[in-house]
C-alpha positions in Angstrom: 82.9 60.9 277.1 83.8 61.9 273.8 81.7 64.6 272.6 79.1 63.7 269.6 81.4 66.0 267.4 84.6 64.4 268.1 83.0 61.1 267.3 81.6 63.4 263.8 85.0 63.8 262.9 86.0 60.2 263.5 83.3 58.6 261.8 82.1 61.1 258.9 80.6 58.3 256.7 77.4 58.1 258.5 75.6 55.3 260.7 77.1 51.9 260.2 77.0 48.3 261.5 78.7 46.0 263.6 81.2 47.0 265.7 81.4 51.0 264.9 77.9 51.0 265.2 77.9 50.1 268.7 80.4 52.3 269.2 78.4 55.3 267.4 75.3 54.6 269.8 77.8 54.8 272.8 79.7 57.6 271.8 76.2 59.1 271.2 74.5 58.5 274.5 72.0 56.6 273.0 72.9 53.8 275.6 68.9 52.2 275.9 69.5 51.8 271.9 73.5 50.0 272.5 71.5 48.0 274.4 68.8 46.7 272.2 71.4 45.9 269.7 73.6 43.9 272.5 70.8 41.9 273.3 69.5 41.6 269.6 73.4 40.9 268.5 73.9 38.0 271.6 70.7 36.3 270.5 71.6 35.8 267.0 75.5 35.5 267.4 76.9 35.2 271.2 80.2 36.3 272.0 80.6 39.1 269.5 82.3 42.2 270.9 83.1 40.9 274.2 85.2 44.4 275.4 82.4 47.0 273.7 79.6 44.7 275.7 81.8 44.9 278.4 82.3 48.4 278.3 78.2 48.8 277.7 77.7 46.2 280.9 80.3 48.5 283.4 78.6 51.7 282.2 74.9 49.8 282.8 76.6 49.3 286.4 76.9 45.2 285.7 80.0 45.4 286.7 80.5 41.5 287.4 79.1 40.8 283.8 81.5 43.3 282.1 84.3 41.4 284.2 83.2 38.2 282.6 83.3 39.9 278.9 86.7 41.2 279.7 88.1 38.2 281.3 86.4 35.9 278.1 87.9 38.3 275.6 91.8 38.2 277.5 91.5 34.4 277.7 91.2 34.4 274.1 93.8 37.0 273.4 96.4 35.2 275.8 95.9 32.0 274.3 97.5 33.6 270.6 97.6 33.6 267.2 98.1 29.8 267.2 94.6 29.1 269.3 92.5 32.7 268.7 90.9 34.3 266.2 93.2 35.7 263.1 92.9 39.8 264.3 95.3 39.3 266.9 97.8 38.0 264.1 96.5 42.0 262.8 96.7 43.9 265.8 92.5 44.2 266.2 93.0 42.5 269.4 95.7 44.2 270.9 93.9 47.4 270.5 91.1 45.9 272.8 93.5 44.4 275.2 94.6 47.8 275.6 91.5 49.2 276.0 90.6 46.9 278.8 93.8 46.9 280.5 93.5 51.0 280.2 90.0 50.3 281.4 90.9 48.5 284.4 93.6 50.9 285.1 96.1 48.3 284.1 98.3 51.5 282.7 101.8 49.3 282.1 99.7 46.5 280.6 97.9 48.5 278.0 101.1 50.2 277.2 102.8 47.1 276.1 99.7 45.9 274.2 99.9 49.5 272.0 103.8 49.3 272.3 103.4 45.1 270.6 100.8 47.1 267.8 103.1 49.8 267.1 105.7 47.1 266.2 103.6 45.4 264.3 104.0 47.7 261.6 100.4 47.5 261.0 99.5 50.3 258.8 96.1 51.2 260.7 93.3 52.9 259.4 92.3 56.7 260.7 89.6 55.5 261.9 91.1 53.0 263.9 93.9 55.6 265.2 90.2 58.2 265.9 88.7 55.5 267.4 91.6 55.4 269.7 91.4 59.2 270.5 88.3 59.1 272.0 87.5 55.6 273.0 86.2 56.7 276.7 88.4 53.1 277.4 91.0 54.7 277.1 90.1 58.1 279.3 92.4 57.5 282.0 95.7 57.4 280.1 94.5 59.7 276.9 96.3 62.7 278.1 99.6 61.2 278.9 102.9 62.1 276.7 103.1 58.2 276.5 99.6 57.2 274.7 99.7 60.3 272.8 103.2 59.6 271.3 101.7 55.8 270.3 99.3 58.0 268.1 102.1 60.1 266.5 103.7 57.2 265.9 100.5 55.3 264.6 99.5 58.4 262.1 103.6 58.8 261.3 103.4 54.6 260.3 100.4 55.3 258.3 101.4 58.5 256.4 104.4 56.5 255.4 102.7 53.4 254.6 101.0 55.6 251.9 103.6 57.8 250.4 105.2 54.3 249.5 102.4 53.6 247.8 101.6 56.8 245.8 106.3 56.9 244.9 105.2 53.3 243.7 102.5 54.5 241.3 103.8 57.4 240.3 107.4 55.3 239.3 105.3 52.4 237.4 103.3 55.1 235.5 99.8 54.2 237.5 99.4 57.6 238.7 
């Protein structure tokens, strides 16, 4: 599992809510607090963050419940952008699917999702890339060269997109 130092570097803006907040609890080994949050969330808005909830269920030893969360997500992901949420088109769901595949040991499928994500040419925020670097669901592929190459490509794409914006602002006299 990632260290709290790794987490602090990835999320230096302090505690947050939602998806990142739930991972914050997981990364800092505050599993009881994460469980309380999921129960509250499920009571108010069932179905949110199924991948994270599935991972949490798994580390709680609830393998069947974890698989239910994972399967629910994968069913929606496999429907594609015409039937699922917008997140598919923007790549967020590719990350989530890759997390499930990597966690299950289905590395080829995980890489397929990550490769598709890179091909989308989305400029992912540095916090998203950092999340990929430290997320425990990627533990079994994290040190593989292919995974590291994908992370480097994402980082380079982010830098290139921001350099294009900087140049445009400079050329138009706004910088």
